[in-house]
C-alpha positions in Angstrom: 0.0 0.1 0.0 1.3 3.4 -0.9 1.9 5.8 2.0 3.2 9.1 2.8 5.6 9.6 5.7 5.5 12.7 7.7 8.3 13.7 10.1 7.4 15.9 12.9 9.9 18.8 12.6 11.5 20.4 15.4 13.6 23.5 15.4 16.3 24.9 17.4 15.5 28.2 19.0 18.9 28.8 20.4 21.8 26.6 21.2 22.3 28.1 24.7 18.7 27.5 25.9 17.9 24.3 27.6 14.3 24.3 26.7 14.7 24.6 23.1 13.5 21.9 20.8 16.7 20.0 19.8 15.0 16.9 18.8 11.6 15.1 19.2 12.3 13.9 22.6 12.9 17.5 23.7 9.3 18.2 22.7 7.9 15.9 25.5 7.1 17.6 28.7 7.1 14.6 31.0 7.3 10.9 30.2 7.5 7.5 31.7 7.9 4.1 29.8 5.2 1.4 30.0 3.6 -1.5 28.4 0.7 0.7 27.3 1.4 4.5 26.9 -1.1 7.2 27.5 -0.6 10.7 26.0 -1.4 13.8 27.8 -2.1 17.5 26.5 -2.0 20.4 29.1 -1.5 24.1 28.7 1.2 24.4 31.4 2.1 27.7 29.8 -0.5 30.2 29.1 1.0 31.7 25.8 3.7 30.9 23.3 6.4 33.5 22.4 6.5 34.9 19.0 9.6 36.3 17.4 10.0 40.0 17.3 11.2 40.1 13.7 8.6 40.6 11.1 9.5 37.4 9.1 7.5 34.4 10.3 9.2 31.0 10.2 7.7 27.7 10.9 9.3 27.4 14.2 7.9 26.0 17.4 8.5 28.8 19.8 9.2 28.5 23.5 6.3 29.4 25.9 5.9 31.8 28.9 3.3 32.1 31.7 3.8 29.1 33.9 0.3 27.8 35.1 0.6 26.3 38.5 -3.0 24.9 38.4 -2.5 23.1 35.1 1.0 22.1 36.3 -0.9 20.4 39.3 -3.3 18.6 36.6 -0.1 17.0 35.0 1.0 15.8 38.3 -2.4 14.5 39.1 -2.2 12.4 35.9 1.2 11.0 36.9 0.1 10.3 40.3 -3.0 8.4 38.9 -0.8 6.2 36.6 1.5 5.4 39.5 -1.3 4.5 41.6 -2.8 2.2 38.9 0.7 0.6 38.3 1.0 0.0 42.1 -2.4 -1.7 42.2 -3.9 -4.9 40.8 -6.2 -3.1 38.4 -4.2 -4.0 35.3 -2.6 -7.4 36.7 1.1 -6.6 35.9 0.5 -4.5 32.9 2.2 -1.2 33.4 0.9 2.1 32.1 3.4 4.7 30.7 2.8 8.4 29.7 4.0 11.1 27.4 2.7 14.6 28.4 3.0 17.6 26.2 2.6 21.4 26.7 0.1 22.9 24.4 1.0 26.5 25.6 -2.9 27.2 25.0 -2.1 27.1 21.3 -3.8 25.1 18.9 -0.7 24.9 16.6 1.5 23.4 19.2 -1.2 20.9 20.3 -1.7 19.8 16.7 2.3 19.1 16.6 1.9 16.9 19.8 -1.1 15.1 18.3 0.9 14.4 15.2 3.5 12.6 17.3 0.6 10.7 19.0 -0.3 9.5 15.6 3.2 8.3 14.7 3.7 4.5 14.4 4.7 2.6 17.3 8.5 2.2 17.6 9.1 4.4 14.7 12.6 5.7 15.2 11.7 8.9 13.1 8.2 9.3 14.4 6.6 8.6 11.1 3.1 9.0 10.5 1.9 6.7 7.9 -1.0 7.5 5.6 -3.4 4.8 5.2 -6.8 4.1 3.8 -7.7 1.7 6.7 -6.0 2.1 10.2 -8.0 -0.7 11.8 -4.7 -2.7 12.3 -2.5 0.4 12.8 -0.6 0.7 16.1 0.2 4.3 17.0 2.6 5.6 19.5 0.0 5.9 22.3 -3.5 4.2 23.1 -5.3 7.0 24.5 -5.0 10.7 25.3 -5.9 12.6 28.5 -6.6 16.4 27.7 -6.7 19.0 26.5 -7.1 21.8 29.0 -9.3 24.1 26.7 -12.1 23.3 24.5 -10.7 25.2 21.5 -7.6 22.9 21.5 -9.6 19.7 22.1 -11.8 20.5 19.1 -8.6 20.6 16.8 -6.8 17.7 18.5 -10.0 15.5 18.5 -10.5 15.9 14.8 -7.0 14.8 14.2 -7.3 11.9 16.6 -10.4 10.8 15.1 -8.5 9.7 11.9 -7.5 6.6 14.0 -10.2 6.8 16.5 -7.8 7.3 19.3 -9.8 7.8 22.5 -9.4 11.3 24.0 -10.7 11.9 27.5 -10.5 15.6 28.6 -10.8 16.7 32.2 -11.4 20.3 31.5 -12.9 20.9 27.9 -16.5 21.6 28.4 -17.7 23.3 25.2 -21.1 21.9 24.2 -20.3 21.2 20.6 -17.8 18.4 21.7 -20.8 16.3 22.6 -21.5 15.9 18.9 -20.3 12.4 18.2 -20.6 12.7 14.5 -17.8 15.5 14.5 -15.9 14.2 17.4 -16.5 10.6 17.6 -13.5 9.8 19.9 -13.9 12.5 22.3 -14.9 12.0 26.0 -14.8 14.0 29.0 -15.1 13.5 32.8 -17.1 16.6 33.3 -20.5 18.0 32.2 -21.0 20.1 29.1 -21.5 23.7 29.0 -25.0 23.1 28.4 -25.4 22.3 32.0 -23.1 25.0 33.2 -25.0 27.7 31.2 -28.2 26.3 32.3 -27.1 26.5 35.9 -25.9 30.0 35.6 -29.2 31.1 33.9 -31.0 29.3 36.8 -28.9 31.1 39.5 -29.7 34.5 37.6 -33.2 33.8 37.4 -33.4 32.7 41.1 -31.6 35.8 42.1 -34.1 37.9 40.4 -31.7 39.5 37.9 -32.5 39.9 34.2 -30.1 42.7 33.0 -26.5 41.3 32.7 -23.3 41.7 30.9 -21.0 39.0 29.4 -17.4 39.0 28.7 -15.9 36.1 26.9 -12.7 35.1 25.0 -12.9 35.2 21.2 -12.2 31.6 20.6 -14.3 28.6 19.9 -14.9 28.0 23.6 -16.0 31.5 24.4 -18.3 31.7 21.4 -19.8 28.4 21.9 -20.3 29.2 25.6 -21.9 32.4 24.7 -24.3 31.0 22.3 -25.4 28.3 24.9 -25.8 30.8 27.4 -27.9 33.1 25.2 -30.3 30.3 24.5 -30.6 29.5 28.3 -30.9 33.1 29.2 -33.6 33.8 26.8 -35.5 30.6 28.1 -35.4 32.3 31.5 -36.3 35.9 30.5 -32.8 37.2 31.1 -31.6 39.8 28.8 -28.0 40.4 27.9 -27.1 44.1 28.0 -23.8 44.0 26.3 -21.2 41.2 25.0 -17.5 41.9 25.1 -15.1 39.6 23.5 -11.5 39.6 24.4 -8.7 38.3 22.2 -7.9 34.6 22.9 -4.2 35.1 22.9 -2.3 37.4 25.3 0.1 38.0 22.5 -2.5 39.8 20.5 -1.4 43.5 20.1 -5.1 44.6 20.8 -5.7 42.7 24.0 -5.0 45.6 26.4 -7.2 47.9 24.4 -10.0 45.4 24.3 -9.6 45.1 28.1 -9.9 48.8 28.7 -12.8 49.0 26.4 -14.5 46.1 28.4 -13.9 47.8 31.6 -15.4 51.1 30.4 -18.5 49.4 29.2 -19.0 47.8 32.6 -18.5 51.3 34.3 -20.8 53.0 31.7 -23.7 50.4 32.2 -24.7 51.5 35.7 -27.9 49.4 35.8 -25.9 46.2 34.9 -24.6 44.9 38.3 -24.0 41.2 37.3 -21.3 40.2 34.9 -20.8 36.6 33.5 -17.3 35.8 32.5 -16.4 33.0 30.1 -12.6 33.3 30.1 -9.4 31.6 30.8 -7.5 32.5 34.1 -4.9 34.7 32.6 -7.5 36.7 30.9 -9.5 37.2 34.0 -6.4 38.1 35.8 -5.8 40.9 33.4 -9.5 42.1 33.4 -9.6 42.2 37.3 -6.6 44.1 37.8 -7.8 46.9 35.4 -11.4 46.6 37.0 -9.7 47.1 40.4 -8.1 50.4 39.1 -11.4 51.7 37.9 -13.0 50.8 41.3 -15.6 48.5 39.7 -17.7 46.9 42.1 -20.2 44.2 40.5 -21.3 40.7 41.1 -19.3 38.3 38.9 -20.5 34.9 37.9 -17.3 32.6 37.2 -17.2 29.9 34.6 -15.7 26.5 35.5 -12.3 27.8 33.9 -11.6 30.2 36.8 -14.2 29.8 39.4 -11.7 28.0 41.8 -8.5 29.9 40.6 -6.3 30.6 43.7 -4.1 33.0 41.7 -7.1 35.2 41.0 -8.5 35.1 44.4 -5.1 36.3 45.9 -5.0 39.4 43.7 -4.5 42.5 46.1 -7.9 44.2 46.8 -9.9 41.5 45.0 -12.6 42.2 47.7 -13.2 45.7 46.0 -14.5 44.0 43.0 -17.7 42.8 44.8 -19.2 39.4 45.0 -17.9 36.5 43.1 -19.8 33.3 42.6 -19.1 30.5 40.1 -19.6 26.9 39.1 -16.8 24.3 39.6 -16.7 20.7 38.9 -17.6 18.4 41.8 -14.6 17.3 43.5 -14.0 14.1 45.3 -11.3 12.7 47.8 -7.8 13.8 46.6 -5.9 13.0 50.0 -3.6 10.7 48.1 -2.7 13.4 45.6 -1.9 15.7 48.5 0.5 13.1 49.9 2.1 12.8 46.6 2.7 16.6 46.6 4.4 16.3 49.9 6.8 13.9 48.6 7.4 15.6 45.2 10.6 17.2 46.1 12.1 13.7 46.2 11.0 12.8 42.6 13.6 12.9 39.9 13.1 15.5 37.2 15.0 14.0 34.5 11.9 13.0 32.5 9.9 15.8 33.8 10.7 19.1 32.5 7.7 20.6 34.1 8.9 19.7 37.5 12.2 20.9 36.7 11.0 24.2 35.4 8.8 24.6 38.6 11.8 24.1 40.9 13.8 26.6 38.9 11.0 29.1 39.2 11.0 28.5 42.9 14.5 29.5 43.1 14.1 32.6 41.0 10.9 33.9 42.9 11.8 32.6 46.4 12.4 36.0 48.0 8.8 37.1 47.2 5.6 37.0 49.2 2.8 34.9 48.2 0.9 36.8 45.5 4.0 38.4 44.2 5.7 34.9 44.3 2.8 33.6 42.1 3.0 36.6 39.7 6.7 36.1 39.4 6.2 32.4 38.5 3.5 33.3 35.8 5.7 36.0 34.3 8.9 34.0 33.7 9.5 32.8 30.3 11.4 29.6 29.4 14.0 31.8 27.7 14.6 34.0 30.9 15.1 30.9 33.2 18.6 30.1 32.3 19.8 33.5 32.8 18.1 34.1 36.2 18.7 30.7 37.7 22.4 31.0 38.1 23.8 31.1 41.6 20.2 30.4 43.1 19.5 27.8 45.6 16.6 25.4 45.2 13.9 26.1 47.7 10.9 24.0 48.1 7.5 25.2 49.2 4.9 22.6 49.9 2.3 25.1 51.0 2.3 26.8 47.6 1.3 23.8 45.6 -1.4 22.7 48.0 -2.8 26.2 48.3 -3.3 26.3 44.5 -5.1 22.9 44.2 -8.3 23.3 42.2 -10.0 20.3 43.4 -12.4 19.9 40.7 -9.8 19.8 37.9 -7.6 17.3 39.9 -10.4 15.0 40.6 -11.6 15.0 36.8 -8.0 14.3 35.7 -7.5 11.4 37.9 -11.1 10.2 36.9 -10.0 10.5 33.2 -6.9 8.2 33.8 -8.9 5.8 35.7 -11.6 5.6 33.0 -8.9 4.9 30.5 -7.4 2.2 32.8 -10.7 0.4 33.3 -11.1 0.2 29.4 -7.6 -1.3 29.0 -8.6 -3.7 31.7 -11.6 -4.7 29.6 -9.3 -5.2 26.6 -6.8 -7.1 28.5 -8.9 -10.0 29.9 -8.2 -12.4 27.2 -5.1 -10.8 25.8 -1.5 -10.2 26.7 -1.3 -6.6 27.0 2.4 -6.5 27.4 2.5 -6.7 23.8 1.6 -3.1 22.4 -0.2 -4.6 19.4 -2.5 -6.7 21.5 -5.4 -4.1 20.8 -5.8 -1.1 18.7 -7.0 2.5 19.9 -10.4 2.0 18.1 -11.1 -1.3 20.1 -10.1 0.7 23.2 -12.7 3.2 22.2 -15.5 1.0 22.1 -14.5 -0.6 25.6 -14.3 3.0 26.9 -18.2 3.6 25.9 -19.1 0.8 28.3 -16.8 1.7 31.3 -18.3 2.2 34.7 -16.1 3.9 37.4 -16.6 3.8 41.2 -16.2 7.4 42.5 -17.0 8.0 46.2 -19.1 4.9 46.2 -21.1 6.0 43.2 -21.1 4.3 39.8 -20.5 6.9 37.0 -20.1 6.3 33.3 -20.0 8.1 30.0 -23.6 9.0 28.5 -24.2 8.5 24.8 -22.6 11.9 24.2 -19.3 10.9 25.8 -20.0 13.1 28.8 -20.1 12.1 32.6 -23.0 13.7 34.3 -21.3 14.8 37.4 -22.7 17.7 39.4 -21.4 21.2 39.9 -20.5 23.1 43.1 -21.7 26.6 43.5 -18.8 28.4 44.9 -18.7 31.7 46.7 -15.7 33.9 47.4 -15.7 34.9 50.8 -13.3 37.1 52.8 -12.3 35.1 56.0 -9.7 36.7 58.4 -8.5 39.0 55.7 -8.1 36.4 53.1 -10.3 35.5 50.2 -11.6 31.9 50.6 -13.3 30.0 47.9 -16.2 28.2 49.6 -18.8 25.9 48.5 -22.3 27.4 48.8 -24.4 24.7 47.2 -24.4 21.7 44.9 -26.1 21.9 41.5 -27.6 18.7 40.2 -27.8 19.0 36.4 -30.4 16.4 35.9 -32.9 17.8 38.5 -31.8 21.5 37.8 -31.9 22.2 41.5 -29.6 23.7 44.1 -29.0 21.5 47.1 -27.8 23.1 50.4 -26.0 21.6 53.2 -27.5 23.7 55.8 -29.6 26.9 56.5 -26.5 29.1 56.7 -25.6 28.0 53.1 -29.1 28.8 51.8 -29.0 32.1 53.5 -25.9 33.0 51.6 -27.5 32.0 48.5 -30.7 34.1 49.3 -28.5 37.1 50.1 -27.6 37.2 46.3 -31.1 38.8 45.9 -30.0 42.0 47.6 -28.2 42.8 44.3 -30.3 44.6 42.0 -29.5 44.1 38.3 -32.6 44.9 36.2 -33.1 47.1 33.3 -36.5 48.3 34.7 -37.9 48.1 38.2 -39.7 45.0 39.1 -43.5 45.3 38.4 -45.4 44.5 41.4 -48.5 42.3 41.7 -51.4 44.2 40.2 -49.1 45.7 37.5 -47.9 44.3 34.1 -45.1 45.1 31.8 -45.5 47.5 29.0 -42.8 47.1 26.4 -40.9 50.2 25.6 -38.9 51.1 22.4 -36.0 49.3 23.8 -35.3 46.0 21.7 -34.9 44.1 25.0 -37.8 42.5 26.6 -36.5 43.2 29.9 -36.7 46.9 29.6 -40.3 47.9 29.9 -42.6 50.1 32.0 -44.9 49.1 34.8 -48.6 49.9 34.3 -51.6 49.0 36.3 -53.8 46.1 35.4 -57.0 47.5 33.9 -60.3 47.0 35.4 -61.4 43.3 35.5 -57.8 42.1 35.2 -55.4 41.1 37.7 -51.6 39.9 38.1 -50.7 38.0 41.2 -46.8 37.8 40.6 -44.0 40.1 40.1 -43.0 41.0 36.4 -45.9 39.6 34.7 -46.0 40.2 31.0 -49.8 40.5 30.9 -52.6 40.8 33.3 -55.1 37.7 33.7 -58.7 38.5 32.7 -61.4 37.8 35.4 -64.3 35.8 34.4 -66.5 38.8 33.8 -69.6 36.9 34.4 -68.9 35.9 38.0 -65.7 37.9 39.1 -64.6 41.6 38.9 -61.4 43.3 39.8 -60.7 46.9 40.4 -57.7 48.8 38.6 -54.2 47.6 40.0 -55.7 44.4 41.4 -53.8 41.3 42.6 -56.9 39.0 42.6 -60.5 38.7 41.3 -63.3 39.1 43.5 -66.5 37.2 43.4 -69.4 39.5 42.2 -72.0 40.2 44.9 -75.4 38.5 44.0 -78.0 41.2 44.2 -81.8 40.9 44.3 -84.7 42.6 46.0 -84.2 40.8 49.4 -86.7 40.7 52.3 -84.5 42.7 54.3 -84.1 45.5 52.0 -85.8 48.6 53.4 -87.7 49.3 50.2 -88.8 45.7 50.0 -90.1 46.0 53.5 -91.9 49.2 52.8 -93.6 47.5 49.7 -94.5 44.4 51.8 -96.2 46.8 54.5 -98.2 48.4 51.7 -99.3 45.0 50.3 -100.0 43.8 53.8 -102.1 47.0 54.5 -104.0 46.2 51.1 -104.7 42.7 52.4 -106.1 44.2 55.8 -108.1 46.7 53.7 -109.6 43.8 51.6 -110.5 41.7 54.6 -111.9 44.9 56.5 -114.0 45.7 53.4 -115.2 42.0 53.4 -116.2 42.1 57.1 -118.1 45.5 56.6 -120.1 44.1 53.5 -120.8 40.8 55.3 -122.3 42.7 58.3 -124.4 44.9 56.0 -125.5 42.2 53.6 -129.1 43.3 53.3 -128.5 47.0 53.0 -129.3 48.8 49.8 -125.7 49.9 49.2 -124.5 46.3 49.3 -127.3 44.9 47.2 -126.6 47.9 44.7 -123.0 46.7 44.5 -124.2 43.5 42.9 -124.4 41.4 46.0 -122.1 39.8 48.4 -121.1 37.1 45.8 -119.8 39.6 43.2 -118.0 41.8 46.0 -116.4 38.6 47.3 -115.0 37.6 43.9 -113.7 41.2 43.4 -112.3 41.3 46.8 -110.7 37.9 46.4 -109.1 39.1 43.1 -107.6 42.3 45.0 -106.3 39.8 47.6 -104.6 37.7 44.9 -103.1 40.7 43.3 -101.7 42.0 46.7 -100.4 38.4 47.3 -98.7 38.3 43.8 -96.2 41.2 45.0 -94.6 38.7 47.5 -93.5 36.6 44.5 -91.5 39.6 43.2 -89.2 39.9 46.3 -86.3 37.8 47.6 -84.1 35.5 45.4 -85.8 34.8 42.2 -86.8 31.1 41.5 -88.2 29.3 38.4 -91.5 28.9 40.4 -91.6 32.6 41.5 -90.8 33.9 37.9 -93.7 31.7 36.4 -96.2 32.4 39.3 -96.0 36.2 39.8 -97.0 37.4 36.4 -99.7 34.7 35.7 -101.1 35.2 39.2 -101.1 39.0 38.7 -102.6 38.9 35.2 -105.3 36.4 35.9 -106.4 38.1 39.2 -106.5 41.5 37.5 -108.5 40.2 34.6 -111.0 38.5 37.0 -111.2 41.7 38.9 -111.8 43.9 35.7 -114.3 41.4 34.4 -116.5 41.6 37.5 -116.3 45.3 37.4 -117.2 45.3 33.7 -120.4 43.2 34.7 -121.3 45.9 37.3 -120.8 48.7 34.9 -123.1 47.0 32.4 -125.8 46.3 35.0 -125.9 49.9 36.2 -126.0 51.3 32.6 -128.7 48.8 31.8 -130.8 49.9 34.9 -130.8 53.5 34.2 -130.6 53.8 30.4 -133.7 55.3 28.7 -132.4 54.7 25.2 -134.3 51.7 23.7 -131.5 50.8 21.2 -128.8 51.0 24.0 -131.0 49.0 26.3 -131.6 46.2 23.7 -127.7 46.1 23.1 -127.0 46.0 26.9 -129.5 43.4 27.5 -127.9 41.2 25.0 -124.3 41.9 26.4 -125.3 41.4 30.0 -124.6 37.7 30.7 -122.7 37.8 34.1 -121.4 34.5 34.5 -120.4 33.7 30.9 -118.9 37.1 30.5 -116.6 36.8 33.7 -115.7 33.3 32.8 -114.9 34.2 29.1 -112.9 37.4 29.9 -110.9 35.5 32.6 -110.5 32.5 30.6 -109.0 34.3 27.7 -106.5 35.6 30.1 -105.9 32.1 31.5 -105.3 30.8 27.9 -102.7 33.6 27.3 -100.8 32.8 30.4 -100.9 29.0 29.8 -99.6 29.5 26.2 -96.9 31.8 27.5 -95.8 29.3 30.4 -95.7 26.5 27.9 -93.8 28.0 25.0 -91.8 30.9 26.3 -91.9 30.5 30.1 -90.2 33.0 32.2 -86.8 31.9 33.8 -84.3 33.1 36.3 -81.6 35.2 34.6 -78.2 36.4 35.7 -77.8 40.0 34.7 -74.0 40.9 34.4 -74.5 44.6 33.3 -73.3 45.9 36.5 -69.5 45.6 36.7 -69.3 44.3 40.4 -72.6 42.5 40.9 -74.8 39.8 39.4 -78.4 40.8 39.3 -80.6 37.8 39.8 -83.7 38.5 38.0 -86.7 37.0 36.2 -86.6 37.0 32.4 -90.0 37.1 31.1 -89.3 34.7 28.4 -91.2 36.5 25.9 -91.8 40.3 26.0 -94.6 39.8 23.4 -96.5 37.4 25.6 -95.9 39.9 28.6 -97.2 42.7 26.4 -100.3 40.7 25.2 -101.1 39.9 28.8 -100.9 43.6 30.0 -102.5 44.7 26.8 -105.6 42.4 27.3 -106.0 43.8 30.9 -105.6 47.3 29.4 -108.5 46.3 26.8 -110.8 45.0 29.5 -110.1 48.2 31.6 -110.8 50.4 28.6 -114.0 48.7 27.8 -115.0 49.1 31.5 -113.9 52.8 31.4 -116.3 53.5 28.5 -119.3 51.8 30.2 -118.6 53.4 33.4 -118.1 56.8 31.8 -121.6 56.4 30.1 -123.2 56.0 33.7 -121.2 58.7 35.4 -124.6 60.8 36.1 -126.5 58.1 37.9 -128.0 58.9 41.4 -125.6 59.7 44.0 -126.0 56.5 45.9 -125.7 54.6 42.8 -122.9 56.7 41.2 -120.4 53.8 41.4 -119.8 54.3 37.7 -117.8 57.7 38.2 -115.5 56.0 40.8 -115.0 53.0 38.5 -114.1 55.6 35.8 -111.8 57.3 38.2 -110.2 53.9 39.1 -109.6 53.0 35.5 -108.0 56.3 34.9 -105.6 55.6 37.9 -104.8 52.2 36.3 -104.1 53.6 32.8 -102.0 56.4 34.2 -99.9 54.1 36.4 -99.3 51.4 33.6 -98.5 54.2 31.0 -95.8 55.6 33.3 -94.7 52.0 33.9 -93.6 51.2 30.5 -90.9 53.8 30.0 -89.8 53.4 33.6 -89.5 49.8 33.4 -87.7 49.9 30.0 -85.2 52.2 31.4 -84.5 50.7 34.9 -82.1 48.0 35.7 -80.8 46.4 38.8 -82.3 44.8 41.9 -85.0 47.4 42.1 -86.5 46.6 38.8 -89.1 44.2 40.3 -90.0 47.1 42.7 -91.0 49.2 39.8 -93.6 46.7 38.8 -94.7 46.2 42.6 -95.4 49.9 42.7 -97.5 50.0 39.6 -99.3 46.8 40.7 -100.0 48.3 44.1 -101.1 51.7 42.7 -103.5 50.3 40.2 -104.9 47.8 42.7 -105.3 50.4 45.4 -106.9 52.7 42.9 -109.5 50.3 41.8 -110.0 48.9 45.2 -110.5 52.3 46.8 -112.6 53.8 44.0 -114.8 50.7 44.0 -115.5 50.0 47.6 -114.4 52.9 49.9 -117.3 55.3 48.9 -119.7 52.6 49.8 -117.9 51.9 53.0 -118.3 55.5 53.7 -122.0 55.5 53.1 -122.4 52.4 55.3 -120.4 53.7 58.2 -121.0 57.5 58.1 -124.4 58.0 56.2 -126.6 55.3 57.5 -129.7 57.4 56.9 -129.2 57.3 53.2 -128.6 53.4 53.3 -132.3 52.7 53.6 -134.8 51.5 51.0 -137.0 54.6 51.3 -134.2 56.9 50.8 -133.2 54.8 47.7 -136.7 54.9 46.4 -137.0 58.6 46.7 -133.5 59.2 45.1 -134.5 56.8 42.2 -137.9 58.5 41.8 -136.4 61.9 41.6 -133.9 60.6 39.1 -136.5 58.9 37.0 -138.6 62.1 36.9 -135.7 64.1 35.7 -134.6 61.4 33.2 -138.2 61.1 31.8 -138.4 64.9 31.1 -134.9 64.9 29.5 -135.9 62.0 27.3 -139.1 63.8 26.2 -137.1 67.0 25.4 -134.7 64.8 23.5 -137.3 63.2 21.5 -139.0 66.4 20.6 -135.8 68.0 19.6 -134.8 65.0 17.3 -138.2 65.4 15.3 -137.0 67.5 12.3 -140.7 67.4 10.8 -142.4 68.9 14.0 -144.6 71.9 13.5 -143.5 75.3 14.7 -146.1 75.0 17.6 -144.3 72.1 18.9 -141.1 73.7 18.5 -142.5 76.6 20.6 -143.5 74.1 23.2 -140.3 72.5 23.2 -138.7 75.7 23.7 -140.9 76.5 26.6 -140.1 73.2 28.2 -136.5 73.9 28.7 -136.9 75.3 32.2 -137.4 72.9 35.1 -140.4 75.0 36.2 -142.4 74.6 33.0 -141.7 70.9 33.1 -143.0 70.5 36.6 -146.1 72.6 35.7 -147.0 69.9 33.1 -146.6 72.0 29.9 -144.6 69.5 28.2 -145.1 66.1 26.7 -143.4 63.0 28.2 -142.9 59.6 26.9 -142.2 56.8 29.3 -140.4 53.9 27.7 -142.9 51.5 26.1 -145.8 54.2 26.2 -147.1 56.6 23.8 -146.5 60.3 24.2 -148.7 61.9 27.0 -149.9 65.2 26.5 -150.6 67.8 29.3 -149.5 67.3 32.9 -146.7 65.5 34.4 -146.8 61.8 35.1 -148.9 60.7 38.1 -147.0 59.9 41.3 -148.0 56.3 41.1 -146.5 55.9 37.6 -143.2 57.5 38.6 -142.9 55.3 41.6 -143.6 52.4 39.4 -140.6 53.3 37.3 -138.5 53.7 40.4 -139.3 50.3 41.6 -138.5 48.8 38.3 -135.1 50.5 38.4 -134.2 49.6 41.8 -135.3 46.0 41.2 -133.2 45.8 38.1 -130.2 47.0 39.9 
């Protein structure tokens, strides 16, 4: 098979510098032989030096900025491998390692990765190009690292060529979970998806919605920013500004960008919470500048720097404000701490990182803690040879222990053990002392099934190659003048909840709410957000909820609408109130007044009944139609008064159906009986033959009453069957529900009232005709007056009823019913009661005969005069006589002609006395 060989080039930077790359072995930072070799990629230095001259050459430069925390991760890997080799985990198979420094640069990391791909036992580190790497044995079986996501993305793509497993203890970019693009990548930490969701949850729980973000302008920073943006939007958190800083300190715009970011923070006074996705050396530069500008905010740290001791020891770090962050959950690292105590006894021949650290200790030994750390970070590999001369080696155990970031140390050890357990699975039936016993891609498949016991818990990689470990929520607290990084809570990514050890920790968490970081003031319950011209949804005005709307939480986007039928709410309400149910209750003063009027009417009816019963045989009672007719009329009045009771208190189906029907039928019965009385009186005293004949035909008392009342019964029956009244809830009043009776059919209601009005009008006409009867019989004019009262009351009722609403609507009808009922009752019976009680001398038979006789005499003369005047063909002599009879005197002297009904014209004198009395008796008997 054809292949192309690649030789990893190393270049000589200077012949007098020990750290220069003389050959490929000089490129290795730390190594140890073994049956199976594991590679390591760590950014022990923070930047790679670049030549000052303008010409750029393909030379791997030396690095600067020694990172103690990542140096400790390399030691953790070495410690884990030594522990595995000293245990029975691999049964005699030893692990070796080759650890390379990436200097936080993708270019240098790629050079290291190329060496990993070199064929095993190739003297020239040759990387063979093949179409099929299934049986290809590279220099290493697996890789631990890298420290940064951007580096891991590049390296993982290269390692995926041969499917060499890569297990990172620190690269958290969400995109690395994509197994299509990164099939051989694993990590012993959660992805940034969980971290950004935890951050958004923290911000939301603390009541913040207006924040700023500062991130590095690399793949890790951009992906973290994108992921956080999605989570922030889901939690209604707005990003006021985003500042991106160059990924490399060597960028000549770095300091300018830092200054601009600090200016932005100072300018945005309402932004009091800043989320920072940056590497430690970036944060160090940013914070030093922020301290100079007296910036005081709340900072949310990403896992890259949340536990960075070198940042927490910056002078005046407490002036920056509160710092909270998310770090990886740590485990027991006591064995590693023991390892560090014996580190000074370890040989440095195969560990250039350790050798460099010892040299740095010597150079910076005279400085205090923070200055000492700064001195170590600022030294470059090129400077060390010049500064190390004549310096004695000084070992400082406390410095390494103080700089341990337990989360990263634990995840590094976990990564090594995961690889070891996968190797164990491959070595069950194979001789793993032979490097060709298995290939990396076979180890990759085994790694997917690995389960590691950590603190008595079984953890394994999920389908995305991530380990779902939890986060520690860290709080930087000043204790005894020193900034300490303490654990405030644990965040469970699966449940999305914070777990507190005790109430004190929970109180610290709740104290974060004291910080205000909002674009607008929180809208109180009873208010809602009104979006302003700002493009951010977090910038709004708070306006009161309108009437019949409410909000019961803070910062609500809209107000809930009350159920307008049964609930109401005033402006600026936090809840809906149940509408008060209104109806004309028994306890209402107006209802009591109306009931008293009705009760008085009932008493009046009973009193009249007693009076008429006691005076049964008197002419007045007989002239009123007799006791039976009076009782029927009085009973009708009683029912009408009784019907008013059904208009009061809570409406029911029975009341709604009963009240109008009872009133309508009772009134029809009453008017029917009065109509019969009017006909009878008019018939008794009418001298017109034609009218008498008509009245005799009409005067059928029982059939007339039954027919007139029956028609009303039929109307009400059809009404109740087809369009029956029902109970209705009236919601027209905003804060109340009016319980009322819906008449079912206004047409039927109108027909019922119209029919009563028609009967009353007929009765009125007949009564009006008989208005000039004898005084003791002059019931007709009172009936006329009673009917007028009825008409006036109901004519006024129509517009009042149509324009009235509310619980007093039934009272309007009660008033009209009482007025019309009282009017007819009083006009019909009270004059007679007055005669019975106060004018007993006129309530005798003789008095009535005399009055009838006098009326008959006058009526006869009037009729004669009328007859003569109507005769158009009479002679002039008759006309003269007729003219002379206009005076009462002439009439009495007998100078006129009289015609008694049924007799011929009588000439000469007036009627004899016996004839007049006969007429009077007939009238009286007819009545």
